[in-house]
ZALUMRO-43398 format. One record per residue (C-alpha): residue in one letter; x, y, z. Coordinates in steps of 0.05 Angstrom, whole numbers, plus 32768, in hexadecimal, padded with zeros to 4 digits. Layout:
N
AXYZ
...
//
This chain:
842
X80167F0880A9
X7FFB7F4F80B3
X7FB37F56809E
X7FAC7F81805F
X7F847FBF806C
X7F757FC48022
X7F4F7F828026
X7F2A7F9C8063
X7F177FDB803C
X7EFD7FB48002
X7ED47F84802D
X7EB87FC08054
X7EA37FE48014
X7E827FA47FFB
X7E5B7F9C803C
X7E457FE5803B
X7E2D7FDE7FF3
X7E037FA28005
X7DE67FC68042
X7DD580038019
X7DAC7FDD7FE5
X7D637FF37FE6
X7D738033800D
X7D78807C7FF8
X7DC480767FF7
X7DC880397FC9
X7E0380407F9A
X7E2780747FC5
X7E6680497FCE
X7E6A803F7F83
X7E6280897F74
X7E97809C7FA6
X7ECE80697F99
X7EC580487F55
X7EF2805A7F1B
X7F0080387ED9
X7F3E80277EB0
X7F4980077E6C
X7F797FCE7E5F
X7F907FCB7E17
X7FBD7FA27DE9
X7FCD7FC47DA7
X7FF27FA27D6E
X802D7FC87D51
X802F7FAE7D0A
X7FE57FA17CFC
X7FA67FC87D0B
X7F8C7FA17D47
X7F7C7FB87D8E
X7F5B7F947DC8
X7F3F7FBC7E03
X7F1C7FA97E44
X7EFB7FD97E75
X7F017FCB7EC0
X7EEA7FEE7EFF
X7F127FFA7F3F
X7F0480147F85
X7F4D801D7F96
X7F90801B7F73
X7FCE7FF57F8B
X800C801D7F7A
X805480037F79
X808380207FAD
X80C27FFB7F9C
X80E9801F7F66
X80BA805C7F69
X80CA809D7F8A
X808480B97F8F
X803B80B17F7B
X804680CD7F35
X807E809A7F28
X804E80637F3D
X8018807C7F0D
X804D807F7ED6
X805D80377EE4
X801380257EE8
X8006803D7EA0
X804B80297E84
X804780057E41
X80617FBE7E3D
X807C7FA37DFB
X80647F5E7DE7
X80987F427DB7
X80C77F087DAC
X80AF7ECB7DD4
X807B7EF77DF5
X80557F0C7DB6
X800B7F197DB9
X7FDD7EE47D9C
X7FAA7F0B7D73
X7F6B7EE67D60
X7F6D7F057D19
X7FB87F0C7D0B
X7FDA7ED67D36
X801A7EE67D5C
X80297F317D59
X80577F647D79
X802B7F8F7DA5
X80267FC47DDB
X80027FB47E1C
X7FED7FE77E4F
X7FB780087E79
X7F98804E7E79
X7F63806D7EA6
X7F1D807C7E8B
X7F0780A27EC9
X7F1D80AD7F11
X7EEC80AB7F4C
X7EDB80E77F79
X7F0080C47FB2
X7F4080A47F9B
X7F5D806D7FC9
X7FA5805B7FBD
X7FC5801E7FDD
X801180217FDF
X80307FDC7FD4
X805D7FDB8011
X805D7F8F8015
X80797F607FE0
X80987F1B7FD9
X80E47F177FDC
X80FA7EDD7FAF
X81407EDC7FCC
X812B7ED78014
X80ED7EAE8003
X80C17ED9802F
X80957F178030
X80B87F58803F
X80A27FA0804D
X80BC7FD7801F
X80CF8012804B
X80ED803C8012
X80E080878010
X80A180947FE8
X808480DB7FE2
X803C80EE7FD6
X802381357FC8
X7FEF815E7FEC
X7FCF816A7FA8
X7FCF81347F72
X7FC681487F2A
X7FB3810C7EFF
X7FA981387EC1
X7FF481487EBF
X801C81447E7F
X7FDF814D7E53
X7FB881157E75
X7FEA80DD7E69
X7FC680AF7E9A
X7F8380B67E75
X7F67808C7E3C
X7F4D80AC7DFC
X7F06809E7E14
X7F1080C67E55
X7EE681047E62
X7F1A813C7E60
X7EE9816F7E7B
X7EEF81507EC1
X7F2A816E7EE6
X7F4F81367F0A
X7F7081617F40
X7F6F813F7F84
X7F7C81567FCB
X7F9881288001
X7F6481178036
X7F8380DF805F
X7FC280B68068
X7FBF80708085
X8001805C80A5
X801C801680B3
X8050801280EA
X80757FD080F0
X80897F9780C3
X806D7F5B809D
X805A7F3180DA
X803A7F678104
X802E7FB1810A
X7FFE7FE88119
X7FD1801480EE
X7FC0805D80FC
X7FA8809680D0
X7FB280E180C3
X7F71810280AC
X7F5A8149809E
X7F0E8141809E
X7EFF8186807F
X7F3E818A8053
X7F5781C4807D
X7F9F81CC8093
X7F9081A880D4
X7FA1815E80D5
X7F8B812C8109
X7FAD80EB811C
X7F7D80B1812B
X7FA2807C8153
X7F6F804A816E
X7F448072819E
X7F7680AA81A5
X7F6D80E78177
X7FA181208176
X7FAE815E814C
X7FEA815A811E
X800C818880EC
X8015817C80A2
X805D816680A7
X804A812D80D5
X8013811680A7
X803B811A8066
X8087811E8068
X809180F280A5
X806880BB8084
X809180B78044
X80BC80808062
X810580758050
X813D80838081
X814480B380BB
X818280D180D9
X818E80C88123
X81A5810A8143
X81E8810C8165
X81E6810281B0
X822C812281B5
X8233815D8184
X827D81608192
X828B811E816E
X829481268123
X827780E28110
X824A80CC80D8
X820280D180F0
X81DD809080FA
X81A4808180C9
X816C805080D5
X8131803780AB
X80ED805280BD
X80BA801A80C5
X807E804A80C9
X806880628085
X802B8071805B
X800480338044
X7FC480518028
X7FB38096800E
X7F6E80B48003
X7F6680EF7FD3
X7F2781177FC5
X7F1B81397F82
X7F1A81847F88
X7EDB818B7F5D
X7EB5815B7F8A
X7ECD816F7FCF
X7E90819C7FDD
X7E6281607FD4
X7E8E81307FFB
X7EA7815C8034
X7E6381758047
X7E46818C808A
X7E24815B80B8
X7DE6816E80DF
X7DC881468118
X7D8B813580EF
X7DBA811280BD
X7DCA80DE80F2
X7D9C80A180F8
X7D75809C8139
X7D928058814B
X7DD880758144
X7DC680B08171
X7DAC807F81A6
X7DEA805481A0
X7E1A809081A3
X7DF480AD81DE
X7DF6806A8203
X7E41806381F5
X7E4C80AA820F
X7E24809C824E
X7E4A805B825A
X7E8C807F824F
X7E7980B68280
X7E61808382B3
X7EA2805C82AF
X7EC9809D82B3
X7EA380B182F1
X7EA8806B830E
X7EF4806C8304
X7EFA80B28323
X7ED2809C8360
X7EF080578366
X7F1A806B83A1
X7EDB807D83C7
X7EB6803B83BC
X7EC07FF183C9
X7EA87FBC8399
X7E7E7F8583BA
X7E687F42839F
X7E377F1683C6
X7E2F7ECD83B4
X7DEE7EAA83C8
X7DD07E6483C4
X7DA97E7A8387
X7DEA7E8C8363
X7E077E478372
X7DC97E24835A
X7DCB7E4B831A
X7E157E41830C
X7E277DFB8325
X7E1C7DC782EF
X7E1A7DFE82B9
X7E547E2F82BC
X7E757E1182F9
X7E857DCA830F
X7EBE7DD4833F
X7EBA7E00837C
X7E7B7E29838B
X7E747E668360
X7E947E8F8328
X7E987ED58345
X7EA17EF382FF
X7E577EE382F5
X7E417F018337
X7E237F478336
X7E507F7D8353
X7E397FB48382
X7E5C7FF58395
X7E5B800D83DC
X7E7C804B83F9
X7EBA8037841F
X7EA28058845F
X7E608032845F
X7E5B7FFE8497
X7E4A7FB58488
X7E087FBE84AE
X7DF67FF7847E
X7E0B7FCC8444
X7DDC7F95845E
X7DA47FC8845F
X7DB07FD88416
X7DB57F8F8403
X7D757F7E8427
X7D517FAA83F4
X7D767F8883BB
X7D6C7F4083D3
X7D2B7F4A83F9
X7D4A7F298436
X7D417F4E8478
X7D827F62849A
X7D747F3684D7
X7D707EF984AB
X7DB37F058488
X7DF67EE7849C
X7E337EF68471
X7E707ECA846B
X7EB67EDE8454
X7ED67EB6841C
X7F1D7E9D8423
X7F507E8183F3
X7F6C7E3E8409
X7FB17E2283FD
X7F957DF583C6
X7F7D7E3483A0
X7F337E2983AE
X7F057E6083C8
X7ED47E4F83FF
X7EAA7E748433
X7ED67E728470
X7EB37E9484AB
X7E777EC284B9
X7E827F0C84C5
X7E877F1E850E
X7E597F52852F
X7E957F7F8536
X7EA67F7984EB
X7E5E7F8A84D9
X7E667FCC84FD
X7EA57FDE84D6
X7EA87FFD8491
X7EAA7FD38452
X7EEB7FF78440
X7F0D7FD9847D
X7EF07F95846D
X7F0E7F9A8427
X7F527FAB8443
X7F4E7F6E8470
X7F347F3B843D
X7F437F5083F5
X7F8F7F4B83FB
X7F877F028410
X7F587EF483D6
X7F827F1983A3
X7F437F3A8387
X7F2C7F828381
X7EE77F7783A1
X7ECB7F6083E4
X7EAD7F1A83DC
X7E787F00840C
X7E487EC58411
X7E027ED48429
X7DE67E9C8456
X7D9A7E9D8458
X7D6B7E698478
X7D237E5F8464
X7CE97E47848E
X7CA17E37847D
X7C857E50843C
X7CCD7E5D8427
X7CD27E9C8451
X7D167EB3846B
X7D237EA684B5
X7D5B7EB984E5
X7D9A7E8F84DC
X7DA77E5D8513
X7DDA7E6D8548
X7E1E7E518532
X7E457E2B8566
X7E8F7E1B8563
X7E7F7DD3854E
X7E527DE88514
X7E6F7DE284CE
X7E4E7E018490
X7E517DD08457
X7E3B7DD7840E
X7E1D7D9C83E9
X7E1B7D8683A0
X7DF27D4C8384
X7E0B7D20834B
X7DE27CF4831D
X7E107CC382F6
X7DD97CAF82C6
X7DCE7CF782AE
X7E157D0D82BE
X7DF47D4782E2
X7E127D6E831C
X7DE97DA18342
X7DEC7DCA8381
X7DB87DB783B5
X7DC77DE683EF
X7DEF7DF0842F
X7DE47DE28478
X7E097DDA84BA
X7E237D9784D3
X7E417D878517
X7E8D7D7E8512
X7E897D438542
X7E537D228518
X7E5D7CEE84E2
X7E437CEA8499
X7E0A7CB884AB
X7DEC7CF184D6
X7DDB7D1A8498
X7DCA7CE28466
X7D7E7CE78472
X7D7F7D338468
X7DA87D2D8428
X7D777CF8840D
X7D3D7D26841C
X7D5F7D6083F7
X7D6E7D3383BB
X7D287D1483BB
X7D427CCE83CA
X7D247C9B83F9
X7D397CA98441
X7D617C688444
X7D837C7183FF
X7DCC7C5B8401
X7DF67C9683EC
X7E407CA583E3
X7E607CE583FD
X7E9E7D0583DE
X7EC57D4283F4
X7ED77D7183BB
X7F1C7D8983CF
X7F3F7DA98392
X7F407DA88346
X7F837DC88334
X7FB37DAF831C
X7F8D7D6E8323
X7F4A7D59833E
X7F467D428387
X7F017D29839B
X7F057CF283D0
X7ED07CC683F3
X7EBB7CDD8439
X7EC57CA6846D
X7E827C96848C
X7E9B7C7F84D0
X7EC87CBB84DE
X7EB17CFF84F9
X7EB27D3C84CD
X7EE87D5C84F9
X7F167D1F84F3
X7F0A7D1F84A8
X7F247D6884AA
X7EE27D82848E
X7ED87DCC849E
X7EAF7E0A848C
X7EA57E138441
X7EB57DCC842E
X7E8D7DAC83F5
X7E6D7D6783FC
X7E577D4583BB
X7E297D0983C1
X7E057CD78394
X7DE17C958397
X7E127C5D83A4
X7E277C3F8361
X7E277BF38366
X7E627BCD8347
X7E357BAD8311
X7E207BF382F9
X7E657C1382F7
X7E6D7C0282AD
X7E297C1F829B
X7E3E7C6782A4
X7E777C8F8286
X7E817CB382C9
X7E647C8582FF
X7E7E7CAF833A
X7E817CF98347
X7ECE7CF5834B
X7ED17CD68305
X7EA07D0B82ED
X7ECE7D428308
X7F097D2182E5
X7EE17D2082A4
X7ECE7D6A82AA
X7F147D7F82BD
X7F337D5B8281
X7EFB7D65824F
X7F157D82820F
X7EF07D9081CE
X7F227D8A8195
X7F167DA68150
X7F347D79811A
X7F487D9580D7
X7F5E7D718098
X7FA87D82808E
X7F9A7D948045
X7F657DC6805C
X7F867DE58099
X7F557E1F809F
X7F157DF780A3
X7EFA7DD080DF
X7EE67D8B80C7
X7EC87D6E8107
X7ECD7D748152
X7ED57D3E8187
X7ECC7D4181D2
X7F097D2081F0
X7F2F7D1D8231
X7F717D40823A
X7F887CFE8257
X7F757CD88219
X7FB07CB081FF
X7FCB7CB481B9
X7FA97C7381A6
X7F667C8B81C2
X7F697CCC819B
X7F787CAB8157
X7F437C768165
X7F0F7CAC8170
X7F257CD08130
X7F247C8F8108
X7EDE7C7F8122
X7EC67CC5810E
X7EE27CBA80C8
X7EC87C7380C2
X7F0E7C5780BD
X7F1E7C1180D4
X7F687C1B80E0
X7F787C548112
X7FC27C4A8103
X7FB77C6A80BF
X7FA67CAD80E1
X7FDF7CDF80E6
X7FD67D1D8111
X7FF97D60810F
X7FFC7D958146
X7FE27DDC8140
X800B7E1B8148
X7FDD7E4F816A
X800D7E88815B
X800D7E7F810F
X7FC97E5C810D
X7FE97E2780E1
X7FFB7DDD80E7
X80407DD08103
X80717DB880CE
X807E7D7580EE
X804A7D3E80F8
X803D7D1B813A
X80637CD9813A
X80407C988149
X80347C998195
X80607CD68197
X80377CF481D0
X801A7CD1820D
X7FDB7CFB8214
X7FAE7D2A81ED
X7FC37D64821B
X800B7D5C8200
X7FF27D5F81B8
X7FCC7DA081C4
X80047DC381E9
X802D7DF881C5
X80637E0F81F6
X80377E268230
X7FF87E328207
X7FC07E0081FE
X7F997DFE81BD
X7F5D7DD581A5
X7F717DC5815D
X7F917D87813E
X7F9C7D7780F5
X7F937D3180D9
X7FA17D0B8099
X7F907CC58082
X7FCC7C9C806B
X7FCD7C63803A
X7FF87C388069
X7FFB7C3580B5
X80237C6D80D5
X80567C3F80F9
X80667C2080B6
X806B7C648095
X809B7C7E80CA
X80CA7C4680B7
X80CA7C618070
X80E57CA08051
X80B77CC78024
X80E07CF07FF3
X80CE7D1F7FBB
X80FD7D157F80
X81097D3A7F3E
X81317D0F7F0D
X814F7D2A7ECC
X815B7D017E8E
X81A17D097E70
X81897D047E28
X814E7D347E23
X81597D577E66
X81107D4F7E77
X81007D4F7EC2
X80CD7D207EE2
X80B47D267F29
X80A77CEA7F57
X80977CDB7F9F
X80BB7C9F7FBB
X80B27C787FFC
X80EB7C4B8011
X81087C308053
X81327C648076
X816E7C368076
X81707C348029
X81A47C5B8003
X819E7C887FC7
X81B47C4B7F9D
X81747C297FB4
X814D7C677FA2
X81667C637F5A
X81517C1A7F55
X810B7C2E7F6D
X81087C677F3A
X811D7C3D7EFE
X80D77C217EF7
X80B77C667EFD
X80E57C977ED9
X80FD7C997E91
X81497C917E91
X81787C977E56
X81997C557E68
X81937C207E9F
X81DD7C257EB3
X81DC7C717EB8
X82027C947EF0
X81DE7CC77F1B
X81EC7D067F42
X81C27D187F7F
X81BD7D607F98
X81907D917FBE
X817A7DD67FA7
X816A7E107FD4
X81557E557FBB
X81667E3E7F74
X81AF7E2D7F85
X81CF7DE97F8F
X81DB7DE37FDA
X81F07D9B7FE6
X82087D5F7FBD
X81F97D197FD8
X82227CD97FCE
X81FF7C9C7FB0
X820D7C757FF0
X81EA7CA8801E
X81AE7C8F8044
X816D7CAD802A
X815A7CBF8072
X81927CF38070
X81717D178035
X813E7D4F8041
X810C7D68800D
X80F17DA18037
X81107DD68009
X80FB7DB07FCA
X81017D6B7FAA
X81437D467FA8
X81617D527F63
X817C7D147F40
X81A37D1F7EFF
X81BD7CEB7ECF
X82077CF87EC5
X82107D0A7E7B
X82417CE07E52
X826D7D1E7E45
X827C7D227E90
X82937CDA7E92
X82C77CEB7E5D
X82DE7D2C7E7F
X83277D3E7E7B
X83537D4A7EB8
X834E7D967EB1
X83037D987EA2
X82D77DB27ED9
X828F7DA77EEF
X826E7DE97F03
X822B7E017F1D
X81FF7E297EEC
X81C97E567F08
X81947E827EE8
X818E7EC97F03
X81757F0F7EF5
X81887F517F14
X81587F7B7F3D
X81757FBE7F52
X81BB7FA27F45
X81AD7F677F73
X81B57F207F59
X81737EFA7F5E
X81757EAF7F4F
X813B7E887F31
X812E7E497F0A
X81527E067F0D
X819E7E047F17
X81C77DCD7EF6
X820D7DB07EF1
X82357DBC7EB1
X82797DA37E9A
X82A97DD97E81
X82E27DBE7E57
X83297DD57E5C
X83367E0E7E2A
X82EC7E137E16
X82D37E597E02
X82917E767E18
X82767E737DD1
X827D7E267DD1
X825F7E217E16
X82237E4A7E00
X82157E187DC8
X82147DDE7DF8
X81EA7E027E2D
X81B77E197DF9
X81B17DD27DDF
X81A87DB77E26
X81747DEA7E3B
X81527DEA7DF6
X814A7E367DF6
X81367E597DB4
X816B7E857D94
X81437EC57D9D
X813D7EBC7DE8
X81837E9F7DF2
X81A47EDB7DD1
X81897F077E09
X81AD7EE07E3F
X81EF7EF67E5C
X82237EC77E78
X824B7ED97EB6
X827B7EBC7EE8
X82597EC87F2B
X827C7EC87F6E
X82547ED87FAD
X82217EFE7F81
X82597F277F60
X82527F207F14
X828B7F217EE1
X826C7F1F7E9C
X828D7EF17E68
X829A7EFC7E1E
X82927EC77DE9
X82DE7EC27DE0
X82EC7EB97E2B
X83097E767E42
X82D77E6A7E79
X82FD7E367EA1
X83367E667EAC
X83067E947ED2
X82F47E5C7F01
X833D7E497F0C
X834D7E907F22
X83217E897F5F
X83427E707F9E
X832B7E2B7FB5
X830F7E497FF5
X82D37E617FCE
X82C17E1B7FBA
X828F7E0D7F83
X82527E227FAB
X82587E6D7FA5
X82807E6D7F64
X82567E5C7F28
X82437E6B7EE1
X82077E9A7EDE
X81D37EA17EA7
X81B67EE77EAC
X81707EF07E91
X81547F347E7D
X810E7F227E95
X81047F397EDD
X80C77F0F7EEB
X80D57EC77F01
X80B27E907EDB
X806D7E7A7EF2
X80887E357F02
X80B77E547F34
X807E7E7A7F56
X80567E3A7F58
X808F7E147F77
X80947E4A7FAD
X804B7E3F7FBE
X80557DF47FC1
X80917DFA7FEE
X806D7E27801F
X80347DF98032
X802A7E1B8075
X80247E63805A
X7FDC7E798062
X7FBB7EBE8060
X7F827ECF808E
X7F477EEF806A
X7F277F2C8086
X7EDE7F208098
X7EAA7F5380AB
X7E6B7F3480C9
X7E267F5380C5
//
């Protein structure tokens, strides 16, 4: 659903009002935007009038059925007659015929009008956008026709003549779109279009006429063809209008001096301008420079175990330097020596390389020849392989006594630069401990003593070594064989060796992750899941740290433990739809997924939300049952009772009736029943008593069960059972509402007799029933009936191909507003329809 900008405007004004309290501008929002109107109910036959004053910051005007702003205001103040069944209950005089309406006491200096472009379509059961043509004037006179919009208490000395200041446009539909605005800041003839960060000059026609909406004609591509021009609906149209009162415009549209701007805003604007200019300059000069990122041991120590577990470093967190493309690597080293405080002669740079398993490792040191070339040439040689936009290097530095840098050792062809991580299973802690060269022909025992010294272990501590190979798509961290040389183990420059104290068999169960490989598996699959109660799908209830490889049983066990529930099988989970931010309509079946990762996957997108509910019986048992909503109607008094049944899926509708006999009030125990579904207030399917209840769906509403009246059992051979629907007309379109029903029409029966039986069945008062019209309706085409008409003959005229589904008896109501019960049922049926509130944080 598209966020409502009117809601945003109201929340923003509220926040501004709160921020202004206690300042010199306290109350400014109220003075600018607040107006007042009076709601009244005035009795016609007795001297009684009730009034209530209310304030507003904006007005919502109808678009549908209105040609312009004035027509909307006429509708806003239109008088409604309260009579018949809708009489006004006066405290002094009881039920009375009355007039109900609204008039304005005063309008604000700045009048904000929201045009109601979005409304609920009862036929399609969804929100729709109204793209009808709707005009708004450059000048709005709300004193027109002798002040017909004003209440008797209004101050007539105030001239309510307004000038259009801005037009907010919505382009798109219900489920998405884009906002932009046309504004004339000084009320001159010059308009400006504000579209995100882009501001352009526009003429008055673009700001007004082209934002009226409606249809637009597509010009002919071939003028020689005499064809009807194509017309299409414009989906960009005005959504909010802002008018300024002529008598107040001098105070509102005032000049702005620099001293009027707060100092903190000046600093902020100046800083933003400087950053913008710097980025602009940087972009313009980008072709002259090369970006350079240098990873060091200190970066690895800082990141590994915190931000990084796999590989060596996250280059997104490494500072970037800019060097002119023509600058040689030796010159770059000179500059970096000042930055790192490492003399040039003590620096050795390594080039990073991407391996086939998608890991990045330092591959080889720069040659003397490469150090003499420009950094631009080095970028051309290395960046394409790395698929990055910057040159990436590793700075190798060795330290001597007193932690002073020393010259790096001479590297022979048998020397391999390895990087080391230390793991503590007790603390589940992984940290980087440094790098050094090993001899390719040597074996792991050759470096054990040095590794123990680095870790602070005893020199003879028994340790395990693992080679970290890859982590995508799965973790690969394997033990290093102690009696095989590094070369035979295929260990090379840039490889990572993880080590730990050897974990004895009797201690394996003491730790969650006893080995570094199990720790990597845990980190790789770790997933924090937010669980929400299905009934409150917007609120996080609790979070659990799980593994993506957790089985279905493990997940529900953790949830049950969190809830203090003894039976995990009573937990039912539902997946999350990240696109709609709602629960999916279907629950997860018992052991319906193997792993948690499957539960969190929506197409190709992973999410971190699951919904839960606690059942009264175990889920496996529930899945063998069919839960069905039922509405059963008594044949004697026609009262409807609602029930929720739960029966084995193999049961039939006969069994359903047996179950309901103890719950529902029936006219007789041997009654016959009719089973049918209703969709959009029309009968859409009739079920047979022998149908399995598993074949019945209640997604569009409860299954209707109706006792067959005695009169139908005695029907003649020419009598006919027809569908009867309630409807009203909106712009000549048939709109159905209420509960449909079956009705027996007898052979030769006139409409006048049918009316008597229908009124008795529906128990409608005479005064209301007389307003109804009866029609024979075929595919929404109405043929109104007279009291003398033989109704069955109208149905017999229709060819059988129409069937009874789209040929029915219609009861037309004059009221155009569906009953409240209907609106409530719509809300119940749309359990997954949620609006997102607009929030503005301080």
